[in-house]
C-alpha atoms as a printed R data frame, in Angstrom:
    type eleno elety resid chain resno       x       y       z
1   ATOM     1    CA   MET     A     1  -8.357  14.101  -5.493
2   ATOM     2    CA   PRO     A     2 -10.198  12.159  -8.238
3   ATOM     3    CA   ALA     A     3 -13.802  13.156  -8.909
4   ATOM     4    CA   PRO     A     4 -16.451  10.874  -7.334
5   ATOM     5    CA   SER     A     5 -17.565   9.731 -10.790
6   ATOM     6    CA   SER     A     6 -13.981   8.751 -11.662
7   ATOM     7    CA   ARG     A     7 -13.646   6.771  -8.442
8   ATOM     8    CA   VAL     A     8 -16.941   4.920  -9.036
9   ATOM     9    CA   SER     A     9 -15.842   4.161 -12.593
10  ATOM    10    CA   ALA     A    10 -12.467   2.848 -11.372
11  ATOM    11    CA   ILE     A    11 -14.172   0.655  -8.748
12  ATOM    12    CA   LEU     A    12 -16.558  -0.813 -11.331
13  ATOM    13    CA   GLN     A    13 -13.683  -1.434 -13.746
14  ATOM    14    CA   ALA     A    14 -11.635  -3.146 -11.016
15  ATOM    15    CA   ILE     A    15 -14.591  -5.363 -10.069
16  ATOM    16    CA   PHE     A    16 -14.988  -6.250 -13.748
17  ATOM    17    CA   VAL     A    17 -11.327  -7.290 -13.864
18  ATOM    18    CA   THR     A    18 -11.781  -9.583 -10.854
19  ATOM    19    CA   ILE     A    19 -14.723 -11.219 -12.631
20  ATOM    20    CA   LEU     A    20 -12.510 -11.836 -15.664
21  ATOM    21    CA   TRP     A    21  -9.734 -13.234 -13.475
22  ATOM    22    CA   ALA     A    22 -12.188 -15.452 -11.560
23  ATOM    23    CA   SER     A    23 -13.596 -16.756 -14.837
24  ATOM    24    CA   SER     A    24 -10.061 -17.810 -15.821
25  ATOM    25    CA   TRP     A    25 -10.250 -20.628 -13.272
26  ATOM    26    CA   ILE     A    26 -13.467 -21.929 -14.832
27  ATOM    27    CA   LEU     A    27 -12.078 -21.749 -18.360
28  ATOM    28    CA   ILE     A    28  -8.912 -23.554 -17.255
29  ATOM    29    CA   LYS     A    29 -10.998 -26.335 -15.688
30  ATOM    30    CA   ILE     A    30 -13.043 -26.659 -18.879
31  ATOM    31    CA   GLY     A    31  -9.854 -26.866 -20.943
32  ATOM    32    CA   LEU     A    32  -8.447 -29.510 -18.617
33  ATOM    33    CA   ARG     A    33 -11.688 -31.504 -18.843
34  ATOM    34    CA   ASN     A    34 -11.178 -31.383 -22.629
35  ATOM    35    CA   ASP     A    35  -7.849 -33.172 -22.001
36  ATOM    36    CA   LEU     A    36  -5.598 -30.181 -22.675
37  ATOM    37    CA   PRO     A    37  -2.159 -30.974 -21.156
38  ATOM    38    CA   PRO     A    38  -1.849 -28.648 -18.114
39  ATOM    39    CA   VAL     A    39   1.739 -27.443 -18.592
40  ATOM    40    CA   THR     A    40   1.402 -26.900 -22.357
41  ATOM    41    CA   PHE     A    41  -1.956 -25.194 -21.720
42  ATOM    42    CA   ALA     A    42  -0.299 -22.748 -19.310
43  ATOM    43    CA   GLY     A    43   2.582 -22.140 -21.718
44  ATOM    44    CA   LEU     A    44   0.237 -21.346 -24.594
45  ATOM    45    CA   ARG     A    45  -1.784 -18.931 -22.477
46  ATOM    46    CA   TYR     A    46   1.184 -16.899 -21.286
47  ATOM    47    CA   GLY     A    47   3.076 -17.266 -24.548
48  ATOM    48    CA   LEU     A    48   0.198 -15.635 -26.432
49  ATOM    49    CA   ALA     A    49  -0.129 -12.979 -23.711
50  ATOM    50    CA   TRP     A    50   3.596 -12.254 -24.186
51  ATOM    51    CA   LEU     A    51   2.983 -11.764 -27.919
52  ATOM    52    CA   CYS     A    52   0.286  -9.212 -27.015
53  ATOM    53    CA   LEU     A    53   2.909  -7.201 -25.119
54  ATOM    54    CA   LEU     A    54   5.440  -7.375 -27.962
55  ATOM    55    CA   PRO     A    55   3.999  -4.449 -30.006
56  ATOM    56    CA   PHE     A    56   4.139  -2.170 -26.946
57  ATOM    57    CA   ILE     A    57   7.863  -2.864 -26.662
58  ATOM    58    CA   LEU     A    58   8.715  -2.662 -30.362
59  ATOM    59    CA   SER     A    59   6.701   0.498 -31.021
60  ATOM    60    CA   ASN     A    60   8.300   2.492 -28.206
61  ATOM    61    CA   GLN     A    61  11.862   3.712 -28.702
62  ATOM    62    CA   ALA     A    62  12.494   4.213 -24.975
63  ATOM    63    CA   ARG     A    63  11.407   0.654 -24.205
64  ATOM    64    CA   ARG     A    64  13.490  -0.754 -27.051
65  ATOM    65    CA   SER     A    65  16.521   1.095 -25.713
66  ATOM    66    CA   GLU     A    66  15.800  -0.125 -22.188
67  ATOM    67    CA   PHE     A    67  15.535  -3.689 -23.465
68  ATOM    68    CA   ARG     A    68  18.853  -3.455 -25.309
69  ATOM    69    CA   SER     A    69  20.568  -2.013 -22.244
70  ATOM    70    CA   LEU     A    70  19.655  -4.901 -19.914
71  ATOM    71    CA   SER     A    71  22.730  -6.105 -18.075
72  ATOM    72    CA   ARG     A    72  23.702  -9.723 -17.456
73  ATOM    73    CA   MET     A    73  22.530  -9.305 -13.854
74  ATOM    74    CA   ASP     A    74  19.167  -7.955 -15.062
75  ATOM    75    CA   TRP     A    75  18.719 -10.970 -17.332
76  ATOM    76    CA   THR     A    76  19.604 -13.316 -14.483
77  ATOM    77    CA   ARG     A    77  17.109 -11.755 -12.055
78  ATOM    78    CA   LEU     A    78  14.333 -11.543 -14.643
79  ATOM    79    CA   GLY     A    79  15.063 -15.101 -15.725
80  ATOM    80    CA   ILE     A    80  14.680 -16.327 -12.151
81  ATOM    81    CA   LEU     A    81  11.451 -14.329 -11.818
82  ATOM    82    CA   GLY     A    82  10.144 -15.913 -15.036
83  ATOM    83    CA   LEU     A    83  11.071 -19.368 -13.773
84  ATOM    84    CA   VAL     A    84   9.482 -18.901 -10.355
85  ATOM    85    CA   PHE     A    85   6.386 -16.819 -11.162
86  ATOM    86    CA   TYR     A    86   5.378 -18.248 -14.527
87  ATOM    87    CA   ALA     A    87   6.959 -21.697 -14.921
88  ATOM    88    CA   LEU     A    88   6.503 -22.800 -11.294
89  ATOM    89    CA   THR     A    89   3.568 -20.735  -9.974
90  ATOM    90    CA   GLN     A    90   1.340 -20.747 -13.059
91  ATOM    91    CA   GLY     A    91   2.390 -24.241 -14.071
92  ATOM    92    CA   SER     A    92   1.486 -25.592 -10.637
93  ATOM    93    CA   GLN     A    93  -1.856 -23.756 -10.739
94  ATOM    94    CA   PHE     A    94  -2.841 -25.481 -13.982
95  ATOM    95    CA   LEU     A    95  -1.534 -28.842 -12.727
96  ATOM    96    CA   SER     A    96  -3.320 -28.608  -9.365
97  ATOM    97    CA   LEU     A    97  -6.597 -27.716 -11.097
98  ATOM    98    CA   ALA     A    98  -6.330 -31.047 -12.913
99  ATOM    99    CA   TYR     A    99  -6.676 -32.765  -9.498
100 ATOM   100    CA   LEU     A   100  -8.632 -30.373  -7.269
101 ATOM   101    CA   PRO     A   101 -11.838 -28.312  -7.273
102 ATOM   102    CA   ALA     A   102 -11.312 -24.681  -8.284
103 ATOM   103    CA   ALA     A   103 -12.382 -23.309  -4.875
104 ATOM   104    CA   MET     A   104  -9.830 -25.477  -3.056
105 ATOM   105    CA   VAL     A   105  -6.942 -24.339  -5.282
106 ATOM   106    CA   SER     A   106  -8.119 -20.738  -4.915
107 ATOM   107    CA   LEU     A   107  -8.106 -21.055  -1.119
108 ATOM   108    CA   LEU     A   108  -4.565 -22.456  -1.089
109 ATOM   109    CA   LEU     A   109  -3.124 -19.875  -3.502
110 ATOM   110    CA   ASN     A   110  -4.788 -17.079  -1.538
111 ATOM   111    CA   LEU     A   111  -2.451 -17.968   1.323
112 ATOM   112    CA   THR     A   112   0.401 -16.347  -0.635
113 ATOM   113    CA   PRO     A   113   0.154 -12.972   1.196
114 ATOM   114    CA   VAL     A   114   0.304 -14.853   4.502
115 ATOM   115    CA   VAL     A   115   3.485 -16.676   3.445
116 ATOM   116    CA   VAL     A   116   4.930 -13.409   2.111
117 ATOM   117    CA   GLY     A   117   4.083 -11.662   5.373
118 ATOM   118    CA   VAL     A   118   6.055 -14.226   7.348
119 ATOM   119    CA   THR     A   119   9.026 -14.608   4.985
120 ATOM   120    CA   ALA     A   120   9.360 -10.849   4.423
121 ATOM   121    CA   VAL     A   121  10.438 -10.585   8.064
122 ATOM   122    CA   ILE     A   122  13.496 -12.685   7.206
123 ATOM   123    CA   PHE     A   123  14.354 -11.571   3.677
124 ATOM   124    CA   LEU     A   124  13.141  -7.959   3.458
125 ATOM   125    CA   ASN     A   125  13.165  -6.922   7.125
126 ATOM   126    CA   GLU     A   126   9.490  -5.965   6.804
127 ATOM   127    CA   ARG     A   127   7.724  -6.706  10.076
128 ATOM   128    CA   PRO     A   128   3.943  -7.279  10.014
129 ATOM   129    CA   THR     A   129   1.808  -5.173  12.324
130 ATOM   130    CA   ALA     A   130  -0.182  -6.717  15.168
131 ATOM   131    CA   LEU     A   131  -3.301  -6.532  12.965
132 ATOM   132    CA   GLN     A   132  -1.514  -8.376  10.175
133 ATOM   133    CA   TRP     A   133  -0.383 -11.110  12.579
134 ATOM   134    CA   PHE     A   134  -4.044 -11.455  13.564
135 ATOM   135    CA   GLY     A   135  -4.914 -11.823   9.866
136 ATOM   136    CA   ILE     A   136  -2.263 -14.524   9.463
137 ATOM   137    CA   GLY     A   137  -3.740 -16.418  12.414
138 ATOM   138    CA   LEU     A   138  -7.275 -16.025  11.080
139 ATOM   139    CA   ALA     A   139  -6.276 -17.365   7.651
140 ATOM   140    CA   THR     A   140  -4.560 -20.337   9.307
141 ATOM   141    CA   VAL     A   141  -7.704 -21.130  11.285
142 ATOM   142    CA   GLY     A   142  -9.695 -20.875   8.039
143 ATOM   143    CA   VAL     A   143  -7.483 -23.473   6.350
144 ATOM   144    CA   GLY     A   144  -8.015 -25.818   9.287
145 ATOM   145    CA   PHE     A   145 -11.752 -25.181   9.134
146 ATOM   146    CA   TYR     A   146 -11.788 -26.060   5.408
147 ATOM   147    CA   PHE     A   147  -9.661 -29.221   5.493
148 ATOM   148    CA   LEU     A   148 -10.119 -30.779   8.940
149 ATOM   149    CA   PRO     A   149 -10.736 -33.602   9.508
150 ATOM   150    CA   ILE     A   150  -8.371 -34.512   6.669
151 ATOM   151    CA   ALA     A   151  -9.809 -37.269   4.482
152 ATOM   152    CA   LEU     A   152  -8.498 -36.577   0.989
153 ATOM   153    CA   PRO     A   153  -8.393 -39.116  -1.839
154 ATOM   154    CA   GLN     A   154  -4.925 -39.913  -3.200
155 ATOM   155    CA   ALA     A   155  -5.457 -37.751  -6.295
156 ATOM   156    CA   GLN     A   156  -6.351 -34.746  -4.144
157 ATOM   157    CA   VAL     A   157  -3.285 -35.271  -1.964
158 ATOM   158    CA   ILE     A   158  -1.187 -34.958  -5.132
159 ATOM   159    CA   GLY     A   159  -3.126 -31.842  -6.117
160 ATOM   160    CA   VAL     A   160  -2.716 -30.211  -2.695
161 ATOM   161    CA   THR     A   161   1.026 -30.919  -2.782
162 ATOM   162    CA   ILE     A   162   1.331 -29.293  -6.224
163 ATOM   163    CA   ALA     A   163  -0.779 -26.319  -5.090
164 ATOM   164    CA   LEU     A   164   1.408 -25.808  -2.002
165 ATOM   165    CA   VAL     A   165   4.473 -25.761  -4.260
166 ATOM   166    CA   GLY     A   166   2.649 -23.048  -6.196
167 ATOM   167    CA   VAL     A   167   2.004 -21.090  -2.990
168 ATOM   168    CA   LEU     A   168   5.695 -21.159  -2.062
169 ATOM   169    CA   ALA     A   169   6.711 -20.264  -5.627
170 ATOM   170    CA   ASN     A   170   4.186 -17.412  -5.726
171 ATOM   171    CA   ALA     A   171   5.444 -16.104  -2.389
172 ATOM   172    CA   GLY     A   172   9.022 -16.288  -3.660
173 ATOM   173    CA   SER     A   173   8.104 -14.445  -6.855
174 ATOM   174    CA   SER     A   174   6.311 -11.767  -4.807
175 ATOM   175    CA   LEU     A   175   9.455 -11.159  -2.753
176 ATOM   176    CA   LEU     A   176  11.714 -11.212  -5.820
177 ATOM   177    CA   GLY     A   177   9.343  -9.042  -7.836
178 ATOM   178    CA   ARG     A   178   9.115  -6.525  -5.001
179 ATOM   179    CA   GLU     A   179  12.912  -6.419  -4.750
180 ATOM   180    CA   ILE     A   180  13.283  -5.866  -8.525
181 ATOM   181    CA   ASN     A   181  10.553  -3.210  -8.668
182 ATOM   182    CA   ARG     A   182  11.812  -1.497  -5.505
183 ATOM   183    CA   SER     A   183  15.123  -0.719  -7.195
184 ATOM   184    CA   GLY     A   184  13.246   1.409  -9.743
185 ATOM   185    CA   THR     A   185  15.802   0.787 -12.503
186 ATOM   186    CA   LEU     A   186  13.480  -1.149 -14.838
187 ATOM   187    CA   SER     A   187   9.981  -0.264 -16.063
188 ATOM   188    CA   PRO     A   188   7.137  -2.576 -14.944
189 ATOM   189    CA   ILE     A   189   6.134  -3.470 -18.510
190 ATOM   190    CA   LEU     A   190   9.695  -4.539 -19.379
191 ATOM   191    CA   ILE     A   191   9.914  -6.642 -16.205
192 ATOM   192    CA   THR     A   192   6.659  -8.354 -17.193
193 ATOM   193    CA   PHE     A   193   7.662  -8.721 -20.849
194 ATOM   194    CA   VAL     A   194  11.022 -10.364 -20.221
195 ATOM   195    CA   SER     A   195  10.010 -12.572 -17.285
196 ATOM   196    CA   MET     A   196   6.798 -13.712 -19.006
197 ATOM   197    CA   GLY     A   197   8.675 -14.512 -22.212
198 ATOM   198    CA   ILE     A   198  11.204 -16.646 -20.353
199 ATOM   199    CA   GLY     A   199   8.617 -18.335 -18.123
200 ATOM   200    CA   SER     A   200   6.123 -19.126 -20.894
201 ATOM   201    CA   GLY     A   201   8.926 -20.456 -23.097
202 ATOM   202    CA   LEU     A   202  10.009 -22.811 -20.314
203 ATOM   203    CA   LEU     A   203   6.421 -23.982 -19.816
204 ATOM   204    CA   LEU     A   204   6.037 -24.757 -23.514
205 ATOM   205    CA   VAL     A   205   9.343 -26.655 -23.699
206 ATOM   206    CA   ILE     A   206   8.596 -28.657 -20.543
207 ATOM   207    CA   GLY     A   207   5.032 -29.317 -21.700
208 ATOM   208    CA   VAL     A   208   6.071 -30.631 -25.101
209 ATOM   209    CA   ILE     A   209   8.837 -32.824 -23.607
210 ATOM   210    CA   THR     A   210   6.761 -34.302 -20.765
211 ATOM   211    CA   GLN     A   211   3.240 -34.275 -22.193
212 ATOM   212    CA   GLY     A   212   3.828 -34.528 -25.936
213 ATOM   213    CA   SER     A   213   1.818 -32.903 -28.690
214 ATOM   214    CA   VAL     A   214  -1.951 -32.689 -28.548
215 ATOM   215    CA   SER     A   215  -4.723 -32.228 -31.074
216 ATOM   216    CA   MET     A   216  -6.861 -29.228 -30.080
217 ATOM   217    CA   THR     A   217 -10.379 -28.295 -31.145
218 ATOM   218    CA   TRP     A   218 -11.591 -24.812 -32.017
219 ATOM   219    CA   GLN     A   219 -13.068 -24.593 -28.502
220 ATOM   220    CA   ASP     A   220  -9.660 -25.282 -26.966
221 ATOM   221    CA   TRP     A   221  -8.063 -22.541 -29.060
222 ATOM   222    CA   ALA     A   222 -10.923 -20.151 -28.244
223 ATOM   223    CA   ILE     A   223 -10.319 -20.704 -24.510
224 ATOM   224    CA   ILE     A   224  -6.561 -20.168 -24.884
225 ATOM   225    CA   PHE     A   225  -6.955 -16.990 -26.949
226 ATOM   226    CA   TRP     A   226  -9.579 -15.595 -24.557
227 ATOM   227    CA   LEU     A   227  -7.403 -16.308 -21.530
228 ATOM   228    CA   ALA     A   228  -4.351 -14.740 -23.180
229 ATOM   229    CA   ILE     A   229  -5.881 -11.665 -24.806
230 ATOM   230    CA   ILE     A   230  -8.855 -10.777 -22.592
231 ATOM   231    CA   ASN     A   231  -8.173 -12.258 -19.145
232 ATOM   232    CA   THR     A   232  -4.430 -11.557 -19.197
233 ATOM   233    CA   ALA     A   233  -3.308  -8.743 -21.522
234 ATOM   234    CA   PHE     A   234  -6.522  -6.665 -21.470
235 ATOM   235    CA   ALA     A   235  -7.354  -7.295 -17.796
236 ATOM   236    CA   PHE     A   236  -3.782  -6.483 -16.731
237 ATOM   237    CA   THR     A   237  -3.910  -3.159 -18.626
238 ATOM   238    CA   LEU     A   238  -7.325  -2.226 -17.226
239 ATOM   239    CA   TRP     A   239  -6.260  -3.128 -13.659
240 ATOM   240    CA   ASN     A   240  -3.197  -0.905 -13.981
241 ATOM   241    CA   GLN     A   241  -5.486   1.897 -15.151
242 ATOM   242    CA   THR     A   242  -7.651   1.577 -12.026
243 ATOM   243    CA   LEU     A   243  -4.550   1.791  -9.799
244 ATOM   244    CA   ARG     A   244  -4.164   5.432 -10.884
245 ATOM   245    CA   THR     A   245  -7.373   6.222  -8.998
246 ATOM   246    CA   LEU     A   246  -7.798   3.579  -6.282
247 ATOM   247    CA   THR     A   247  -5.676   3.253  -3.168
248 ATOM   248    CA   ALA     A   248  -3.753   0.072  -2.371
249 ATOM   249    CA   VAL     A   249  -6.307  -0.812   0.320
250 ATOM   250    CA   GLU     A   250  -9.239  -0.325  -2.057
251 ATOM   251    CA   SER     A   251  -7.551  -2.483  -4.690
252 ATOM   252    CA   SER     A   252  -6.815  -5.201  -2.115
253 ATOM   253    CA   VAL     A   253 -10.447  -5.222  -0.962
254 ATOM   254    CA   ILE     A   254 -11.698  -5.521  -4.541
255 ATOM   255    CA   ASN     A   255  -9.096  -8.190  -5.364
256 ATOM   256    CA   SER     A   256 -10.309 -10.229  -2.385
257 ATOM   257    CA   LEU     A   257 -13.657 -10.634  -4.167
258 ATOM   258    CA   MET     A   258 -12.050 -13.212  -6.436
259 ATOM   259    CA   MET     A   259 -12.208 -16.126  -4.014
260 ATOM   260    CA   PRO     A   260 -16.011 -16.076  -3.480
261 ATOM   261    CA   GLN     A   261 -16.494 -15.373  -7.194
262 ATOM   262    CA   ILE     A   262 -14.471 -18.468  -8.086
263 ATOM   263    CA   ALA     A   263 -16.516 -20.586  -5.654
264 ATOM   264    CA   ILE     A   264 -19.814 -19.299  -7.094
265 ATOM   265    CA   LEU     A   265 -18.734 -19.672 -10.732
266 ATOM   266    CA   ALA     A   266 -17.381 -23.169 -10.056
267 ATOM   267    CA   TYR     A   267 -20.729 -24.156  -8.529
268 ATOM   268    CA   VAL     A   268 -22.750 -22.724 -11.442
269 ATOM   269    CA   PHE     A   269 -20.601 -23.844 -14.376
270 ATOM   270    CA   LEU     A   270 -18.686 -26.854 -13.031
271 ATOM   271    CA   GLY     A   271 -21.087 -28.278 -10.476
272 ATOM   272    CA   GLU     A   272 -18.512 -27.991  -7.655
273 ATOM   273    CA   ALA     A   273 -20.616 -27.674  -4.502
274 ATOM   274    CA   LEU     A   274 -19.273 -26.569  -1.092
275 ATOM   275    CA   SER     A   275 -20.302 -27.735   2.369
276 ATOM   276    CA   ALA     A   276 -21.148 -25.215   5.100
277 ATOM   277    CA   LYS     A   277 -17.794 -25.976   6.782
278 ATOM   278    CA   GLU     A   278 -15.891 -25.272   3.550
279 ATOM   279    CA   ILE     A   279 -17.780 -22.014   3.013
280 ATOM   280    CA   TRP     A   280 -16.812 -20.845   6.513
281 ATOM   281    CA   GLY     A   281 -13.224 -21.844   5.799
282 ATOM   282    CA   LEU     A   282 -13.224 -19.703   2.648
283 ATOM   283    CA   ILE     A   283 -14.701 -16.765   4.571
284 ATOM   284    CA   LEU     A   284 -12.080 -16.992   7.320
285 ATOM   285    CA   VAL     A   285  -9.180 -17.338   4.877
286 ATOM   286    CA   GLY     A   286 -10.476 -14.466   2.736
287 ATOM   287    CA   SER     A   287 -10.882 -12.233   5.790
288 ATOM   288    CA   GLY     A   288  -7.426 -13.101   7.121
289 ATOM   289    CA   VAL     A   289  -5.727 -12.516   3.767
290 ATOM   290    CA   LEU     A   290  -7.507  -9.189   3.370
291 ATOM   291    CA   ILE     A   291  -6.298  -8.039   6.795
292 ATOM   292    CA   VAL     A   292  -2.727  -9.064   5.933
293 ATOM   293    CA   GLN     A   293  -2.841  -7.012   2.728
294 ATOM   294    CA   MET     A   294  -4.364  -3.893   4.300
295 ATOM   295    CA   LYS     A   295  -0.973  -2.320   5.033
296 ATOM   296    CA   ARG     A   296   0.863  -3.627   1.980
297 ATOM   297    CA   GLN     A   297   1.362  -2.089  -1.398
298 ATOM   298    CA   ASN     A   298  -0.866  -3.727  -3.965
299 ATOM   299    CA   LYS     A   299   1.018  -5.850  -6.509
300 ATOM   300    CA   VAL     A   300  -0.401  -6.655  -9.914
301 ATOM   301    CA   GLN     A   301  -0.316 -10.304 -10.941
302 ATOM   302    CA   PHE     A   302  -1.794 -12.217 -13.794
303 ATOM   303    CA   LYS     A   303  -4.696 -14.462 -12.838
């Protein structure tokens, strides 16, 4: 049993990580307002984060051997994970933020555990508990509360469509990632390293082909480096450290703080205000998602 001081320290560190992850949304919006191409922007962020992981692979003989011993099937599965989780999920997040307020995209992407809870019944034979079904219903009501009556401008309709693609892709990557990790044959850092390398490479190629080259200022590069090094590589490492002390439920509760943090930060730094109805929608969705995750193993994801 960890000492009380260790648990308090782990909780504070985990909260700090959620603040970093929530701030990512604000930095992405600022970069997009500076006319950074969304797909290239995402590729640069995760490409640099992949480079941060490279020394940990090269400097460790066991990891180098594990990398060299990857089978063709391993490469195929990790390639699909990179395509779905990084190229599709993260690419759609950046694209949707070009059209929608940060709080709205956050609400939609937070539905991922709900989608996973439903689809896991079919693909993984994991049946939600009665409490989790209640959480799914509560989150659904929250979405209705936020959006109804529907009166979205054309640009926001495009953004919502892209965000929903991201939700489905994120749910698919959660199921695939759980299946890969459940086998226990590959280390988590190697799974992240290979899938992130493939996914970020695809994002960069697609971004250059579809959006062309772009001239970036020092502020643009500062945002990209901060997102890659601090909010991705460092935050991921620190979050993993807290998981040694915190339970899955505690981590899920702390992780659920991100949605209100994003709404508050977006209001302060981006001027994105919320109506009372939208605030209640966020509360209901956040509560429902938290209930769904209460019985599930916590899964680390980049934010």
